[in-house]
C-alpha positions as CSV (number, residue, x, y, z in Angstrom):
1,M,28.0,-60.4,42.4
2,I,24.7,-59.0,41.2
3,L,23.1,-61.6,37.8
4,I,20.8,-59.9,35.6
5,K,19.2,-63.0,33.3
6,N,17.0,-63.0,30.9
7,A,17.3,-59.7,29.3
8,K,17.5,-58.5,25.6
9,I,20.7,-56.6,25.8
10,Y,21.5,-53.8,23.8
11,T,25.6,-54.0,23.7
12,M,26.5,-51.0,21.9
13,N,29.4,-52.8,21.4
14,S,31.9,-52.3,18.0
15,S,30.1,-54.9,16.0
16,D,26.3,-53.5,17.3
17,E,25.5,-56.8,18.8
18,I,22.3,-57.2,20.2
19,I,21.7,-60.4,22.9
20,S,17.6,-61.3,22.5
21,Y,18.0,-64.1,25.4
22,G,21.7,-62.8,27.7
23,Y,23.1,-61.7,30.6
24,I,25.0,-59.2,32.7
25,A,27.5,-60.1,35.8
26,V,27.9,-56.9,38.0
27,K,30.7,-57.3,40.3
28,N,32.2,-54.3,42.5
29,G,31.3,-51.9,40.1
30,K,32.4,-53.4,37.2
31,I,30.4,-55.5,34.4
32,S,32.5,-59.0,35.2
33,D,30.7,-61.0,32.3
34,V,28.1,-60.9,29.2
35,G,26.6,-63.2,27.2
36,K,23.6,-66.0,25.8
37,M,21.6,-67.4,28.4
38,P,21.8,-69.8,30.5
39,F,24.5,-68.0,32.5
40,D,26.9,-71.2,33.7
41,S,29.6,-70.0,36.8
42,A,30.6,-71.1,39.7
43,E,31.1,-68.2,41.6
44,K,28.3,-66.9,44.2
45,I,25.3,-64.6,43.6
46,D,24.2,-62.3,45.6
47,E,21.6,-60.7,44.0
48,V,19.6,-62.2,41.2
49,V,17.7,-59.8,38.7
50,D,15.5,-61.0,36.2
51,A,14.6,-59.0,33.6
52,E,12.2,-60.9,31.5
53,G,10.4,-59.2,29.2
54,L,13.2,-55.6,29.6
55,V,15.9,-54.1,27.1
56,V,19.2,-53.5,28.7
57,M,21.6,-51.0,26.7
58,P,24.6,-49.4,28.7
59,G,24.0,-45.8,30.6
60,L,23.3,-42.2,28.3
61,I,25.5,-39.6,28.2
62,D,25.2,-35.7,27.3
63,A,28.3,-35.2,26.1
64,H,27.3,-31.7,26.2
65,S,25.3,-29.6,29.3
66,H,26.1,-27.6,32.1
67,L,24.1,-29.4,34.3
68,G,24.9,-28.5,37.9
69,I,26.6,-25.2,36.9
70,I,23.3,-23.5,36.5
71,G,21.0,-23.9,39.5
72,D,17.4,-25.1,38.4
73,S,14.5,-22.8,39.6
74,L,17.1,-20.0,40.8
75,G,18.4,-17.1,40.0
76,F,21.8,-15.7,39.5
77,E,23.0,-17.2,42.9
78,S,23.0,-20.1,41.7
79,D,24.0,-19.4,38.0
80,D,27.9,-20.2,37.6
81,L,27.9,-20.5,33.8
82,N,29.8,-17.8,32.5
83,E,32.4,-15.3,34.1
84,I,32.4,-12.6,31.6
85,T,34.8,-10.4,33.6
86,D,37.5,-11.4,30.5
87,P,36.5,-13.3,27.5
88,V,39.9,-15.2,27.6
89,L,39.6,-17.4,30.6
90,P,41.1,-21.5,30.5
91,Q,42.4,-22.2,33.7
92,L,38.4,-21.8,35.2
93,N,37.1,-25.3,35.7
94,A,34.0,-26.6,35.9
95,I,34.8,-28.8,38.8
96,D,34.6,-25.6,40.6
97,A,31.3,-24.8,40.0
98,V,29.3,-28.2,39.6
99,N,25.9,-28.9,42.5
100,P,25.4,-32.7,42.9
101,M,23.0,-31.5,44.6
102,D,21.0,-29.8,42.5
103,R,17.3,-31.8,41.4
104,Y,18.2,-32.3,38.0
105,F,21.0,-35.2,38.5
106,K,18.0,-37.6,39.4
107,E,15.7,-36.3,37.0
108,A,18.8,-37.1,34.5
109,Y,19.5,-40.5,35.5
110,S,16.0,-41.3,36.2
111,A,16.1,-40.4,32.5
112,G,18.8,-43.0,31.4
113,V,21.7,-40.7,32.1
114,T,23.7,-42.3,33.5
115,T,27.4,-39.7,32.4
116,V,27.2,-36.2,31.0
117,A,29.9,-33.6,30.3
118,A,29.4,-30.4,31.8
119,G,31.5,-27.5,31.5
120,P,31.6,-23.3,31.1
121,G,29.1,-21.2,29.1
122,S,29.8,-20.0,25.5
123,A,29.9,-16.1,26.6
124,N,33.6,-16.3,25.9
125,A,36.0,-17.2,23.5
126,I,37.7,-19.3,26.1
127,G,35.6,-20.6,28.5
128,G,37.1,-22.6,30.7
129,T,37.5,-26.2,31.2
130,A,34.6,-29.1,31.0
131,I,33.9,-32.6,32.9
132,A,33.2,-35.8,32.6
133,M,31.1,-36.9,35.7
134,K,28.4,-39.3,36.7
135,T,24.8,-37.9,36.9
136,F,24.3,-40.0,40.3
137,G,26.4,-38.5,44.4
138,R,26.7,-36.0,46.2
139,R,30.5,-35.1,46.0
140,I,32.3,-34.2,43.1
141,D,34.9,-35.2,43.6
142,D,33.7,-39.1,43.3
143,M,31.9,-38.9,41.1
144,V,33.9,-37.8,37.9
145,I,34.9,-39.4,35.2
146,K,37.6,-37.2,33.3
147,S,39.2,-34.2,34.2
148,P,39.1,-31.7,32.6
149,V,37.7,-33.8,29.7
150,A,37.7,-30.1,26.5
151,I,38.8,-27.0,26.4
152,K,35.6,-24.9,25.8
153,M,35.8,-22.3,23.2
154,A,32.9,-20.5,21.6
155,L,32.8,-18.6,17.4
156,G,30.0,-16.1,17.2
157,E,27.1,-14.6,18.3
158,N,27.5,-15.4,22.0
159,P,30.8,-14.4,22.7
160,K,29.8,-10.9,20.5
161,C,26.5,-10.0,22.1
162,C,27.7,-10.9,25.5
163,Y,30.7,-7.8,25.3
164,H,29.3,-5.4,22.7
165,P,27.1,-3.5,25.6
166,K,30.4,-2.8,27.7
167,G,32.5,-2.6,24.9
168,D,34.8,-4.3,24.8
169,A,36.5,-7.1,22.6
170,P,35.1,-8.9,20.5
171,E,32.2,-7.0,18.9
172,T,33.0,-8.8,16.0
173,R,33.7,-12.7,14.9
174,M,37.4,-11.5,13.7
175,S,38.4,-10.2,17.5
176,T,36.8,-13.7,18.8
177,A,39.0,-15.8,16.4
178,S,41.8,-13.0,17.4
179,L,41.5,-13.6,21.0
180,I,42.0,-17.2,21.1
181,R,45.0,-17.5,18.7
182,E,47.1,-15.2,21.1
183,Q,46.0,-16.9,23.6
184,L,47.1,-20.1,22.0
185,T,50.7,-18.9,19.8
186,K,51.2,-17.6,23.9
187,A,50.5,-20.8,25.1
188,S,52.5,-22.4,22.5
189,R,55.0,-19.8,23.4
190,Y,54.9,-21.0,27.0
191,L,55.2,-24.4,26.6
192,E,58.0,-24.3,24.3
193,A,60.0,-22.3,27.3
194,M,58.7,-25.3,29.7
195,D,59.9,-28.1,27.8
196,E,63.4,-26.7,27.6
197,Y,63.4,-25.5,30.5
198,N,62.5,-29.0,32.5
199,N,64.8,-30.7,29.1
200,A,67.7,-28.6,30.8
201,P,71.3,-30.7,31.8
202,D,71.5,-27.9,34.8
203,K,68.5,-26.8,36.0
204,D,70.3,-24.3,38.7
205,E,71.5,-22.6,34.8
206,A,68.2,-22.8,33.5
207,E,65.5,-20.5,33.7
208,K,62.2,-21.9,34.8
209,P,58.9,-19.4,33.1
210,E,56.9,-17.9,35.2
211,Y,54.1,-19.6,36.1
212,D,50.7,-18.5,33.7
213,A,47.5,-20.3,35.0
214,K,45.8,-19.7,31.8
215,C,49.0,-21.3,29.4
216,E,48.9,-23.8,31.9
217,A,45.3,-24.8,31.3
218,L,45.9,-25.2,27.1
219,V,49.1,-27.2,27.6
220,P,47.1,-29.9,27.4
221,L,45.4,-29.2,24.5
222,L,48.8,-28.4,22.6
223,R,50.0,-32.1,23.9
224,G,46.4,-33.3,21.9
225,Q,45.7,-35.1,25.5
226,I,42.6,-33.4,25.5
227,P,40.0,-31.7,22.6
228,A,38.4,-28.2,22.3
229,H,35.1,-28.6,22.2
230,I,33.8,-24.6,19.9
231,H,30.5,-23.6,20.0
232,A,29.0,-22.9,16.5
233,H,25.8,-22.2,15.7
234,R,27.0,-21.2,11.1
235,A,28.9,-22.5,8.6
236,D,31.8,-19.7,8.6
237,D,31.7,-19.8,12.3
238,I,32.4,-23.7,11.5
239,F,35.1,-23.0,8.9
240,T,36.8,-20.4,11.4
241,A,37.1,-23.6,13.9
242,I,38.5,-25.9,12.3
243,R,40.7,-23.1,10.1
244,L,41.8,-22.4,14.5
245,A,43.1,-26.4,15.1
246,K,44.9,-26.6,12.2
247,T,46.4,-23.7,12.7
248,F,47.9,-24.8,16.3
249,G,47.4,-28.5,15.4
250,F,44.6,-29.4,18.5
251,K,42.3,-31.6,18.2
252,Y,38.2,-30.5,18.1
253,K,34.5,-31.3,18.5
254,I,32.3,-29.0,17.0
255,V,29.3,-27.9,19.6
256,H,26.1,-28.1,18.3
257,C,26.9,-27.2,14.5
258,T,23.8,-26.1,13.8
259,E,24.5,-25.3,9.7
260,G,26.4,-28.2,9.3
261,H,23.8,-29.8,7.0
262,L,24.4,-27.4,4.7
263,I,28.1,-28.2,4.4
264,S,28.0,-31.8,5.7
265,D,29.9,-33.0,2.6
266,I,32.6,-30.6,3.4
267,L,32.4,-31.5,7.3
268,G,32.7,-35.4,6.6
269,E,35.4,-34.9,4.0
270,E,37.2,-33.2,6.9
271,K,36.8,-36.2,8.7
272,C,35.0,-33.5,11.4
273,E,32.7,-34.5,14.6
274,A,29.8,-33.1,15.9
275,F,27.8,-32.7,19.7
276,I,24.3,-32.1,17.4
277,G,21.9,-30.4,19.9
278,P,19.9,-29.1,21.5
279,V,16.9,-30.6,18.5
280,I,14.2,-29.5,21.1
281,G,13.4,-25.0,21.0
282,D,12.7,-22.1,19.4
283,R,15.1,-19.8,17.2
284,S,15.8,-17.9,19.2
285,K,18.6,-15.7,18.1
286,P,19.9,-15.2,14.0
287,E,22.3,-17.4,14.2
288,L,19.7,-20.4,14.7
289,K,17.2,-19.1,11.6
290,N,18.9,-21.9,9.5
291,F,18.0,-25.3,12.6
292,S,16.4,-28.1,11.6
293,P,15.9,-31.9,13.4
294,K,17.1,-33.3,10.3
295,T,20.6,-32.2,11.2
296,A,21.6,-35.5,13.1
297,A,20.7,-37.5,10.3
298,I,21.9,-36.0,6.9
299,L,25.8,-35.1,9.5
300,S,25.7,-39.2,9.9
301,K,25.0,-39.3,6.7
302,S,27.6,-37.7,4.9
303,G,30.7,-39.7,7.8
304,V,30.7,-36.9,10.6
305,K,30.6,-38.7,13.8
306,V,27.8,-36.8,15.6
307,A,27.0,-37.4,19.4
308,I,23.2,-36.0,20.3
309,V,22.8,-33.8,23.0
310,T,20.8,-31.0,25.1
311,D,23.1,-28.3,26.2
312,H,21.2,-28.7,29.5
313,P,19.2,-26.7,30.9
314,E,18.5,-25.5,27.6
315,L,17.1,-28.9,27.1
316,V,17.1,-30.8,30.3
317,S,19.1,-33.7,30.1
318,Q,16.2,-36.0,29.8
319,Y,15.0,-35.7,27.4
320,L,18.0,-36.7,25.9
321,L,16.7,-40.0,24.5
322,L,14.2,-38.2,23.6
323,S,16.2,-35.7,21.3
324,A,18.0,-39.3,19.7
325,E,13.7,-40.9,18.9
326,I,13.4,-37.7,17.1
327,C,16.6,-37.7,15.4
328,H,15.1,-41.2,14.5
329,H,12.8,-40.0,13.1
330,C,13.8,-37.2,11.1
331,G,15.7,-39.5,9.3
332,M,18.7,-41.4,10.8
333,D,19.7,-44.6,11.2
334,Y,18.1,-46.6,14.6
335,M,20.9,-48.3,15.5
336,E,23.6,-44.8,15.0
337,S,20.8,-42.5,17.2
338,L,21.3,-45.1,20.0
339,R,25.8,-45.2,19.6
340,A,24.3,-41.2,19.1
341,V,23.7,-41.0,23.0
342,T,26.2,-43.9,24.3
343,I,29.3,-44.9,22.3
344,N,30.1,-41.6,20.1
345,P,29.9,-39.2,23.1
346,A,32.3,-42.0,25.3
347,Q,34.8,-42.2,22.1
348,M,34.7,-38.5,21.5
349,L,34.8,-38.0,25.0
350,G,37.6,-40.0,25.2
351,I,35.9,-42.6,28.4
352,D,35.1,-45.1,25.9
353,S,37.3,-47.4,27.5
354,I,34.8,-47.1,30.9
355,V,31.2,-46.0,29.6
356,G,29.1,-46.4,26.4
357,S,28.6,-49.8,26.0
358,V,27.8,-53.3,28.0
359,E,31.3,-55.3,27.9
360,K,33.3,-57.2,30.0
361,G,35.3,-54.2,32.3
362,K,33.1,-51.4,31.8
363,D,31.5,-49.6,34.5
364,A,28.3,-51.4,35.2
365,D,26.0,-48.2,34.1
366,L,22.2,-49.5,32.3
367,V,19.0,-48.4,32.0
368,F,16.4,-50.4,32.1
369,F,13.9,-50.3,29.8
370,R,10.0,-51.8,29.5
371,G,9.4,-53.9,26.2
372,D,10.5,-51.1,24.2
373,I,14.0,-48.5,23.4
374,S,11.8,-45.2,24.8
375,Y,11.8,-42.3,26.3
376,H,9.2,-42.9,28.9
377,T,10.1,-47.0,29.8
378,V,12.6,-46.4,31.4
379,D,11.9,-49.0,33.8
380,K,15.5,-49.6,36.1
381,V,18.7,-47.3,36.5
382,M,22.3,-48.6,37.1
383,I,25.4,-46.5,37.6
384,N,28.5,-48.3,38.7
385,G,26.8,-51.3,40.1
386,N,24.3,-50.2,42.3
387,F,21.0,-49.8,41.1
388,C,19.3,-45.7,42.2
389,D,16.0,-45.0,43.2
390,I,14.1,-43.1,40.2
391,C,11.7,-40.7,39.2
392,P,10.2,-42.4,36.2
393,P,8.4,-40.1,34.1
394,Y,5.0,-41.3,34.0
395,E,3.5,-43.3,36.1
396,K,3.7,-47.1,35.9
């Protein structure tokens, strides 16, 4: 057992408990106990970490990323983000594209980012499935927390700009939405036929539907097992995403939600959830003209559950906490800005029983800060109960 003692602990649990002088016991990669000092147990302690003067919080979670899917400092050869041969490809799985050897992984966990959700890009109306994974490891199969964690969809300019030069659909927003509806309708009928076959009293007499990879990949979405992560910047695209979700009855999260602050009251009424980011960058295309670093603050105050994301490598994952700091300085409640990179994304990804807070039974993913919680004060990082060899952004 590893005992971390004398730490100030931001638990990020349901009551946002802050333990001013506490301990965390770690056993077999899990948090076995957490509480106020002194620690009293007869169990054998193998290692003691004196965290006097340090602040400890759960590992940060970047809920929208392409980490490991686009290689660092490389071109087409290491870019596996978008398969632009078909605008509807739900059967693609990000697990087949992630390269854990990419050096951005170490830079991510060195900045406290211990979990990311990585998936296909936004060139296609339906781009494939995303995964949730740890940032430390060599074999992606051992790093995955949940696969699939979501289906990726995209609205707005990206699919249009990708297929317009080809002279193929979708060249309009109407076509993008139509392609999504068409595939979801096919998948719904496929699911009905599969259920009818599986429930048939006599399998020999029943006709099994022919396997369809695209429809099969959408079954977890239609069964409510995973949500759709829908790329949408403009307000009208956000409303199209909500319309599609209501039509087919699936769960959804809005990715980017750039103009969300313009319609925050409506999104609050809809009980929308949004991945906001990157919050550092330029207005590089028309649908970003209303970009504001205040969006996360405005949405959270309107009742929208918010997670702050980097969209790595649009903004590299190591700047996730810096993004949360900026959102706080732009009006977001301090604790809410911390929730937006810990427990909120864990809940939105459906992995909050595993990560996202310092609680008994969860993975021992912890970030240690020197004195205060800030991007440049990361002192130690633990993932699955093991301390990682980190490369601090600044020399101590």
